[in-house]
N, C-alpha and C positions, 0 to 999 in steps of 0.2 A: 505495502500498501503505502501512498505516494505521503509523504506531511508536510501542507503547506506551508512555507514562512511564517509567522503569523503578521507579520508586519503588512502583508500582501490582500488587502482586498479585496477577493476575486468580483462580490458584487457592481464595487466601488471600478471594478477598471472594467465591469460589463454595461458599465452603466458610460463613461465616461465610450468607452470603441462605438457602443450605440450612438454614442451623439455624436464623434468624431467622423462616423461611416452611416451618414443619414442617409445620401444616394441607393444605396442594399436594402437599408429597411424600411427603408419611406416607398419602395420598387415595387406598387401592388404587384405587377406586371409580372415579375421574377416571385412573387412568395405565391400567386396564381399558378406561373411555373412549377411551382417548388408543391406544392401543395397537389397538384393536379397527375404532377408522376410518383409523387407519393402514395398514394390513391392508385393508383396504377397495380405503384411494384406487391400494394398489397390483394390485387387481385380478388379481395373477394368484395359486394357491400359490405363498407363499414359503415355503423350503426355509431359505434359508440369509438372514440380516437385517446390514449393519454396524450398529450406533449412535453415532454420534458424539457427542456433549460426553453418556454415557452416567448418569450419573454412578453412583447409586447404585444404582444396577438395577434403579426402578419400576417402568420398564414389562416389565422379563423376563416376570418370571411369566408374563403375559398370554399376553404371543408364546409360549413354549413349553404353557403350555393348548392355544395357538389351530392349534400345529403346526408350527413350527421347531422345526428341526434339529440350527441351526447360530448362534451369537449369538460375535459381536466388537465386543466395546463398549474404546471410548477417550472419554476422560477427561485431562483436564488436574492436575484438586483430588486429589490423594491420598488425601486421606485418607474421602472418597465414592467412590472406585475399593475404599481399602481392603476401605469400608465389603460392598461388595459382593459384590468375590473369599472375604469371609464367606464373604458369605449361598452366595453361590452355586459352593460350592466343593468338591459332591462333588458337580457337574450339568457333565461332559465337553464337554455342549455349547454352554454359556458359558466364554468367552474370554476377560478382562479387562485392558486394558493403562495404565495412565498416559503420556499422553506426548502431546503437542502436537500437536494436526488440521495447523498447517503442514509440521511434520517429518514427520509418519507416517507408513508407505508400504505397502504389500501386496500382496501378489502373486494375494490371493485374487482373485475377479469372487464378487458375493453379486446376488442377488435382487428386495433390497431395502434402502437406507438409511430 
């Protein structure tokens, strides 16, 4: 197991990188293409999906358009998850959480990750 030095805050680093690389993080066409590819690789109808490292949720709109009925997203970066939670607050199909994937657990099963 890799130990990360305490002086390096991964969540803070990712928030900075997302801000610096907005051209990718805000590219809805690219996000749609990536979501379409993920669904095609799943090779089945995906009713529920788990999005580790969901960030600000850039793939979520396309996944919902394509019929995914439930999306659970987890990310360590508080500012990005807050932005996603605000964006999808009115959509009961989307549940997002700030958590470390190394410790996050769920009793749910998903059609795709």
